[in-house]
C-alpha positions in Angstrom: 38.9 -54.5 -54.4 38.3 -53.3 -57.7 34.7 -51.5 -59.1 34.3 -54.4 -61.9 34.2 -58.0 -60.3 35.5 -61.2 -63.1 35.0 -64.4 -62.9 37.1 -67.2 -65.2 35.7 -67.9 -68.2 36.0 -71.8 -68.0 32.9 -71.7 -64.9 30.3 -68.3 -66.3 30.5 -66.8 -70.1 32.2 -62.9 -69.4 29.8 -60.5 -66.7 30.7 -57.1 -66.0 28.6 -55.9 -62.0 29.2 -52.2 -61.3 29.3 -52.6 -57.3 28.1 -48.5 -56.7 25.0 -50.3 -55.5 27.2 -52.1 -52.7 28.7 -48.8 -51.9 25.4 -47.3 -50.8 23.8 -50.4 -49.1 26.6 -50.2 -46.6 26.0 -46.5 -45.9 22.2 -47.7 -44.6 23.6 -50.0 -42.0 24.2 -48.9 -38.7 24.9 -50.3 -35.4 26.5 -54.2 -35.1 27.2 -56.4 -38.3 26.3 -60.4 -37.4 28.5 -62.9 -39.8 28.5 -66.2 -39.5 31.3 -68.2 -40.2 34.7 -67.8 -41.0 35.6 -64.1 -42.5 38.8 -63.4 -44.1 40.0 -60.0 -44.8 42.9 -58.9 -46.1 43.9 -54.9 -45.8 42.0 -52.3 -43.9 37.9 -52.3 -44.0 36.3 -49.4 -43.6 32.7 -49.4 -42.3 31.4 -46.1 -42.4 28.2 -45.1 -39.5 29.3 -47.4 -37.2 28.6 -46.8 -33.8 31.5 -45.9 -30.8 32.0 -45.3 -27.9 33.9 -42.0 -29.2 31.4 -40.8 -31.2 28.9 -41.0 -28.1 30.9 -39.4 -25.7 31.3 -36.5 -27.9 28.3 -36.1 -29.0 26.8 -36.2 -25.4 29.3 -33.2 -24.4 27.6 -31.4 -27.5 24.1 -31.6 -26.4 25.6 -30.3 -22.8 27.2 -27.8 -24.1 23.4 -27.0 -26.0 21.9 -27.6 -22.3 20.2 -30.1 -24.0 20.1 -32.3 -20.3 17.8 -35.7 -21.5 19.2 -36.4 -24.6 23.0 -35.6 -23.4 21.7 -38.2 -20.4 20.5 -40.6 -24.0 24.6 -40.1 -25.7 26.2 -40.8 -22.1 23.5 -44.1 -21.1 24.6 -45.1 -24.3 28.1 -44.7 -24.1 27.9 -47.0 -21.1 26.3 -49.8 -22.8 29.1 -50.2 -24.3 31.8 -49.6 -21.8 30.5 -49.8 -18.1 33.6 -48.5 -16.7 34.0 -45.0 -18.3 34.7 -42.1 -16.6 34.0 -39.7 -18.9 30.0 -40.8 -19.5 30.1 -41.3 -15.5 31.2 -37.5 -15.4 28.9 -36.4 -18.4 25.5 -38.2 -16.5 26.0 -36.4 -12.9 27.1 -32.9 -15.5 23.2 -33.6 -17.4 21.9 -34.5 -13.8 22.8 -31.1 -12.1 22.4 -29.0 -15.3 26.1 -27.3 -16.0 27.9 -28.2 -18.5 31.7 -28.3 -17.7 34.0 -30.0 -15.5 34.4 -26.7 -13.4 30.6 -26.0 -12.9 30.1 -29.5 -12.0 32.7 -29.5 -8.8 31.7 -25.8 -7.7 28.1 -26.7 -7.6 29.2 -28.3 -4.0 27.5 -31.5 -4.7 30.5 -34.3 -5.0 28.2 -36.3 -3.5 26.3 -37.5 -6.5 26.5 -41.0 -7.6 27.5 -40.7 -11.4 30.8 -38.5 -10.2 31.7 -40.7 -7.2 32.1 -43.2 -10.3 33.1 -41.0 -12.6 36.5 -40.7 -9.5 36.5 -43.8 -9.7 37.4 -45.2 -13.0 38.8 -42.2 -14.0 43.1 -41.9 -15.3 45.1 -40.8 -13.4 45.4 -37.6 -15.6 41.2 -37.1 -15.1 41.7 -37.7 -11.4 43.8 -35.4 -10.8 42.3 -32.9 -12.8 38.9 -33.3 -10.7 40.9 -33.4 -7.4 42.2 -30.2 -8.3 39.7 -28.4 -8.7 38.0 -29.5 -5.4 40.6 -28.0 -3.8 39.9 -24.8 -5.8 36.6 -25.0 -5.3 36.9 -25.1 -1.7 39.1 -22.5 -1.6 36.4 -20.2 -3.5 33.9 -21.1 -1.0 35.8 -20.0 2.1 36.9 -16.8 -0.2 33.0 -16.4 -0.4 31.9 -17.5 3.2 34.7 -15.1 4.4 33.4 -12.1 2.4 29.3 -12.9 2.8 30.6 -12.9 7.2 32.5 -9.7 6.4 29.2 -8.0 5.2 27.2 -8.8 7.2 28.8 -7.7 9.8 29.4 -4.5 7.8 25.0 -4.5 7.3 24.7 -5.4 11.1 26.8 -2.2 12.2 25.4 -0.1 9.8 21.7 -0.8 10.9 22.6 -0.5 14.2 23.9 2.8 13.3 21.1 3.9 11.6 18.6 2.9 14.1 20.4 4.6 16.9 20.4 7.3 14.7 16.9 7.6 14.1 15.2 6.6 16.6 14.8 9.6 18.9 13.2 11.2 15.7 10.8 8.6 15.8 10.1 9.1 19.4 10.2 13.1 18.8 7.5 12.6 16.4 5.4 9.9 18.1 2.6 12.0 19.3 1.8 13.1 15.9 1.3 10.4 13.6 -1.9 9.8 14.1 -2.9 13.2 14.0 -3.9 14.0 10.0 -5.4 11.6 8.2 -6.7 12.0 3.8 -9.4 10.0 2.5 -10.3 9.8 -1.0 -11.1 13.5 -1.4 -11.3 14.7 2.2 -9.2 16.0 5.1 -9.6 15.6 8.6 -6.7 16.8 11.2 -6.3 16.1 14.7 -6.2 19.6 17.1 -4.0 19.2 20.6 -7.3 20.0 22.4 -8.8 16.7 21.2 -11.0 18.4 18.6 -11.0 17.8 14.7 -11.3 20.0 11.4 -12.3 18.8 8.1 -12.0 20.3 4.8 -13.4 18.4 1.5 -15.9 16.3 -0.2 -18.8 16.6 2.1 -21.4 14.2 0.6 -22.0 11.9 2.8 -21.7 13.5 6.2 -17.7 12.4 6.2 -16.3 16.5 7.1 -19.4 16.6 10.2 -16.8 16.2 13.0 -17.1 19.8 14.6 -18.5 18.8 17.7 -16.1 16.0 18.4 -14.1 16.3 21.5 -11.5 14.0 23.2 -10.1 12.4 20.2 -6.5 10.9 20.2 -6.8 9.5 16.5 -8.1 9.9 13.5 -8.9 7.7 10.2 -10.1 8.9 6.8 -11.7 6.8 3.8 -13.7 7.1 1.0 -17.2 9.0 2.1 -16.7 7.9 6.4 -14.3 9.2 8.7 -13.8 7.3 12.7 -12.3 9.0 15.5 -10.7 6.9 18.4 -11.4 8.5 22.1 -9.4 9.1 24.9 -11.1 6.6 26.7 -10.4 4.0 23.9 -14.5 4.2 22.3 -14.9 4.8 18.9 -16.9 7.2 16.9 -17.9 7.5 12.9 -19.6 9.7 10.7 -20.5 9.6 7.3 -21.7 7.0 5.1 -22.4 3.7 6.2 -24.0 1.5 3.4 -21.8 -1.7 4.6 -21.5 -1.4 8.1 -18.7 -0.1 8.3 -19.3 2.6 10.9 -20.9 -0.2 13.5 -18.1 1.0 15.7 -19.9 2.4 18.9 -19.8 -0.4 21.1 -16.0 -1.0 20.4 -14.0 -0.4 23.6 -10.2 -1.1 24.6 -9.1 0.2 21.5 -5.3 2.3 21.4 -5.6 2.4 17.0 -8.1 2.2 14.7 -7.7 2.3 10.9 -10.3 2.5 7.4 -10.0 1.0 4.3 -12.8 0.7 1.8 -16.1 -0.4 3.2 -14.6 -1.9 6.5 -12.9 -0.5 9.4 -10.2 -2.1 11.6 -9.2 -1.3 15.3 -6.7 -2.6 17.5 -7.4 -3.3 21.2 -4.9 -2.7 24.0 -4.2 -7.0 24.3 -2.9 -6.9 21.1 -6.2 -8.1 19.9 -8.3 -7.4 16.0 -11.5 -6.0 15.3 -13.6 -4.9 12.0 -17.1 -4.1 10.6 -17.7 -3.6 7.3 -18.0 -5.3 3.9 -15.8 -8.6 4.3 -14.5 -8.2 0.8 -11.8 -10.9 -0.2 -11.7 -12.2 3.9 -10.4 -8.6 4.4 -12.4 -8.0 7.9 -11.6 -12.0 8.7 -8.8 -11.0 11.5 -10.7 -12.2 14.3 -7.7 -14.8 15.2 -4.7 -12.5 15.2 -2.9 -12.2 18.1 0.2 -10.3 20.0 -0.4 -7.0 17.3 1.0 -3.6 17.3 -0.3 -1.7 14.8 -3.1 -1.7 11.9 -3.7 -0.7 8.5 -6.9 -1.1 6.0 -6.4 -0.6 2.5 -8.7 -1.0 -0.4 -9.2 -4.9 -1.2 -7.3 -6.3 2.3 -5.7 -5.4 5.7 -2.4 -5.4 7.1 -1.6 -5.8 10.7 2.3 -5.9 12.5 2.9 -8.0 14.8 5.3 -7.5 17.9 8.2 -9.1 16.2 8.7 -7.2 14.0 7.0 -9.7 11.2 4.0 -9.3 9.0 0.0 -10.8 8.6 -2.8 -10.2 6.1 -5.7 -10.6 4.9 -7.5 -9.7 1.8 -7.2 -10.2 -1.4 -3.7 -12.6 -2.0 -2.8 -10.3 -5.5 -1.8 -7.5 -3.2 -1.2 -8.9 0.4 1.4 -11.4 -0.5 4.5 -9.6 2.1 4.4 -12.5 4.9 8.2 -13.5 4.5 9.0 -9.5 6.2 10.5 -9.2 8.3 12.1 -6.5 10.9 9.2 -4.5 10.1 8.2 -1.2 12.2 5.5 -0.1 10.4 2.9 -1.0 7.6 0.3 1.6 5.4 -2.0 0.2 2.9 -2.4 1.9 -0.3 -5.3 1.1 -2.4 -3.3 -2.4 -3.8 -0.4 -1.9 -2.3 1.5 -2.4 1.1 4.7 -0.4 2.2 7.1 -1.4 5.0 9.4 0.6 6.9 12.0 -1.1 8.6 13.9 -0.3 11.5 16.8 0.8 9.9 15.5 3.2 8.2 14.5 0.9 4.4 11.5 0.4 3.0 10.1 -2.6 1.3 6.5 -2.3 -0.5 4.8 -5.2 -2.4 1.4 -4.8 -4.9 0.2 -3.5 -8.3 -2.5 -1.7 -10.1 -6.1 -3.0 -11.6 -4.2 -3.9 -14.1 -1.1 -6.0 -12.5 1.3 -3.2 -13.2 3.2 -1.5 -10.6 3.2 2.7 -11.5 6.2 3.3 -9.5 4.6 3.0 -6.1 6.5 0.3 -5.5 9.9 1.8 -6.2 11.5 2.6 -2.9 13.9 0.1 -2.3 16.4 3.1 -2.4 15.0 4.6 0.2 17.1 5.5 3.6 16.8 7.5 6.8 12.7 7.0 6.6 11.3 7.7 9.6 7.6 6.9 8.4 5.7 6.3 5.5 2.5 6.2 3.5 1.0 4.8 0.6 -1.6 6.5 -1.6 -4.0 5.4 -4.2 -1.0 5.0 -7.2 2.1 6.4 -4.9 4.0 6.3 -1.9 5.2 8.9 0.3 8.4 8.7 2.7 9.5 11.1 5.5 13.3 11.5 6.3 14.7 12.7 9.6 15.9 15.1 8.1 12.5 16.5 7.4 12.6 16.2 4.2 10.1 14.0 2.0 10.9 11.3 -0.7 7.7 10.4 -3.0 7.5 7.4 -5.9 4.7 6.9 -8.5 1.9 9.9 -9.3 0.8 13.2 -7.6 4.9 13.5 -5.9 5.2 17.2 -5.8 7.2 17.0 -2.8 10.8 18.1 -3.6 10.9 21.3 -2.3 8.7 20.4 1.1 11.2 20.6 4.5 10.8 21.1 8.0 7.8 18.2 8.4 6.6 15.9 10.9 4.2 13.7 9.5 3.2 12.7 6.3 0.0 10.9 4.6 -1.2 9.7 1.0 -4.6 10.5 -0.5 -6.0 9.1 -3.1 -4.3 11.1 -5.8 -2.9 14.2 -3.5 -0.3 14.5 -0.7 -0.6 16.2 2.9 2.2 16.7 5.2 2.2 18.5 8.6 5.1 21.0 9.4 7.0 21.3 12.8 5.0 24.3 13.9 1.6 22.9 13.5 0.9 24.2 9.8 -0.8 21.6 7.7 0.5 21.7 3.4 -0.8 19.8 0.4 -0.1 19.3 -3.4 -2.1 17.1 -5.9 -6.0 17.5 -6.7 -8.0 19.1 -5.1 -11.0 18.8 -6.5 -13.0 19.3 -3.9 -11.2 21.5 -1.9 -9.6 18.7 0.0 -6.0 20.3 -0.1 -7.1 23.8 1.5 -5.5 23.5 4.5 -3.4 26.4 4.4 -4.8 28.2 7.7 -4.9 24.6 9.4 -3.0 25.0 12.6 -2.8 21.3 15.1 -0.5 22.0 17.7 1.7 25.0 18.8 4.8 23.4 19.9 6.3 20.0 19.2 8.6 19.8 22.1 5.5 20.7 24.5 3.0 19.0 22.2 2.0 16.1 25.3 1.8 19.1 27.6 0.2 21.4 25.4 -2.3 18.4 25.0 -2.3 18.0 28.6 -3.6 20.8 29.0 -5.4 22.0 26.9 -7.2 18.5 28.0 -7.6 19.0 31.2 -8.4 22.9 30.6 -11.3 21.1 28.6 -12.4 18.7 30.9 -12.6 20.7 34.1 -15.1 23.1 31.6 -17.4 19.7 31.2 -17.3 19.1 34.7 -18.1 22.4 36.1 -21.0 23.0 33.6 -22.0 19.4 34.9 -21.6 20.8 38.9 -23.8 24.1 37.3 -26.0 21.7 35.9 -26.9 19.4 38.6 -26.6 22.0 41.5 -29.7 23.3 39.4 -31.4 20.2 39.2 -30.6 19.7 43.3 -32.3 23.3 43.5 -34.9 22.8 41.1 -37.2 21.4 43.9 -36.6 23.8 46.5 -37.5 26.7 43.8 -40.5 24.7 43.2 -41.5 24.8 46.8 -41.0 28.5 47.2 -42.8 29.4 44.3 -46.1 27.1 45.0 -45.9 29.1 48.0 -46.0 32.4 46.8 -48.7 31.5 44.5 -50.7 30.1 47.9 -49.5 33.9 49.8 -51.0 35.7 46.8 -54.0 33.7 46.4 -54.8 34.2 49.9 -54.2 38.2 50.1 -56.9 37.8 47.1 
């Protein structure tokens, strides 16, 4: 067809028409053109803008490359509207549904039960079918290899874990008798001596350090403005500010462990249940339904307990206590807003954030190894290694030169350690003289600590019994002395 159409002059006057408008109109035509009657076409007719299956497949594949899954599904569906047995369209739909953009990723995903993938294989030509079968074989070999590697890794990790436990258990057992003999509050430190008496230093504005008359104590725990002590008979005593009832522990009995938080106190009973008293902020005292507990730790806004099976339960502010997926734990420690768990193999886990929703480094413990005890402070965490050295993360952590340590305790912004000879060291903020512990000596010999404690307690008990006997004898003699005095008085009167 030329640019100018001429009509016979015998029928019409000679007229000329420009066909550029017709070409432009054709470019606007999309989809299918329906023509009634018979159209005879000579030569080749090219209609631009027309839709065909190849274009839908191509645009679908481009959408897959862009990870535009919904758009890709749309193009492949349109291709199937043209040819319901198009294998490539079904394959594209499968990739879009599984959100992968290559055939290899589709097969390696392992989901070969996808209905569109099954139909793709059903309608595939020989070349495509062979390609998919080959990819499936490669994927199966890859999965087998990875499973073997994973099994070997699990085996190695379990062997290393067993070796670590075997190596660390004797050390933990050696220091088990001293793990509760020191405790750090916000601004004061409390230490338990081998004879059952208690010493304290630091801020005493609420009487939290008034422990000099305590005796027969087997564990101590210090809070912000108060101190709690566990006696050998399972009863509990407390001193300091009692503004929320956190010191209301005088009626507790059968207690084997205590832990002080902020305005709340938690006690572990011998039967594995837990009691609590004080301000119940964020339900942190809702522990009455717990059972099978072997250790407790009270924090600023939550309470955590370790169960006998190595799992952990928690109550309080959910922001800082999302740790219920932990396992294989042997010890827990609460900070202000973070929790630390010690695993049997000497590795450590931690969770929590500061008041601003950030982690200031106090939870960076994932690379620690050979740890035998942990302690969480205000914004730092301290770990004691089996060789007696100490590691720390967060603020107030100047402990890198410490050695021969057997106990660590992290305070609000300071850290305390007990050495194997019973002496105590401290580092960090000393605004209330809470770090003035250089003259403390809590025991004489770690190896003989239990025997030393037993002898001193027996001596103390014997002295207590002796005084009681003297008092009893004096009371028994009192009537006789009174009678003799009366007889003497009467005799003197008679003489007069």
